Steps between C-alpha positions, in 0.01 A plus 500: 500500500799731466474789256732341243313169505160665464625723218647198322176299513180678593571850372613366164191277484269794564688707242454233237134472595450867427740558207476169319734217411697716260731584792558131554611467140751776553636359824447129418388464858148410600440496877311196621329633812448797727731363769799269531457184712868407526520629861206271585682205345807580708290518816339161432833332428652649815219406739355175363679165488301349213658157564298467822185435296628152412608428857159612633330266253725208594444566872122491462456862610369595157291297255524731201577856395345682205581834339287644222590722205343609172664453159502809280587294194286188538215680676456224758504516876754253638536350846856386568503249784751292692401192700663188640207272412399462140213734418369481145515842328155636421370695202198725491378769262782755456692362797721202570751367752872436450701292744851638558732618779390844620772763457548873540395564141157350576459737796604802292266401217209450738557848647561681168214751512410585139661821371667557838759220503663323203384161376716203603619223267414145609556167329182305416506181293855570376414849379529844655194710576469835677274517804332764713299519821316182596169678559456571130262254331471307827130423500523250788765605756406223745521228234874418538461428872206270426690313229796459734278320752397767753202410718492832682607831350589823676481803273672824597362765268689808387183703464142516618292199400176695538434872495318653800123557455393819333627680195861616490516855369788643302701759688483734203306512176797562270563274204712200617868534420734225381599404856138457611417287196815292549422452871147381415641257241758370750229433758299310240804285419616435854186488714182410314588144395577397859164619634317320219696178557429502874128538427524211250664276761235587758221421253655160424524429873133593546395279209700202627338538843162432338612168349474162665826335614475257206455783249793693649721190477412464131587862427849620405435811710579516870416753769789729590506716810612854426592786732536842337665790678502821300552867590203666667609834356568607143874489439488793259348713777790404725748559218362849443629598845855385421569624149751745646718214626578384146854582380520832319582356155203262523267782604619695199444202274150437634410867464559450128204261486274693737580395859477811714401638839484312827221395733153625405632682192702208362447378146632173361570345843379158380782486244756632749401232755664235281834683532480615862758277665587772751496431874220741603260330258610139551498538879140625487412199283662266754303659784180468295576134429551426869178680595296329227634157600433552871146607411460154344681323783238231564486409130880476477520279810229272362657486154836382635344270758677669789395444859424803716683493832353641819706814444310557177805440280472265202719194541585279197427130563800290605647252253 
């Protein structure tokens, strides 16, 4: 997020957006994204020992791990998974599974927010394809966990699953700028499919509950317990209070697409929330996550099958 890095990537990208690709022909350089994710790659490699995945599988602490990404070239949504037991790869409409060792490139591809971070090259069926964020074209986010054998699923949402009752009014009546449109599109990509898939799972559970034991045994479907914990507040509202904590070069870059103001007067906060990795914002998210989980304490205890001691603390069952 230093000035040189932002000028090299994002500023040039915005310039080309406004002045056309003729500049790219002159410079023979076409930027690939608004921001550079090499520092993120360095952080992952420094903090994560990727070899422990295999040891966790062999020790029985982990049954399987899946990371999803979307192919820009092939157009399919892929689930890359690693497991000790043999799990047959599955194929559905516009999505399929690929068994392979999970590496840093899979993590970077899964987190490559479109336009913001560059696509990542991955090898699939002896050919190279470029991938972006795993939420794109993911019509069934819970599906990989089901295919990998999960009987209970805990979902931690990154946005509100349901809006509060009543109509949400726009803070101003001005025509939406590029940042507001982009933020709305991002929310559609990252949040809507999860809420729909949770509702689908709950409907299947309700339908199976109406069947006789014999009919359920004859069905390929099975009931799956699901616990969803999602933010009780809108993250873009929280982000609007912390736009000032973004690094100066990033604030300048976002101003170019319409992010401005702070608090009640903020515009484009939804887009900025995807880039707000600053402590004031993330700490407020952590506090919100703790509060939202404690508000669902009884459900969490029941979901994990913990016993409640006389002190009121949840105690995991002994081996």
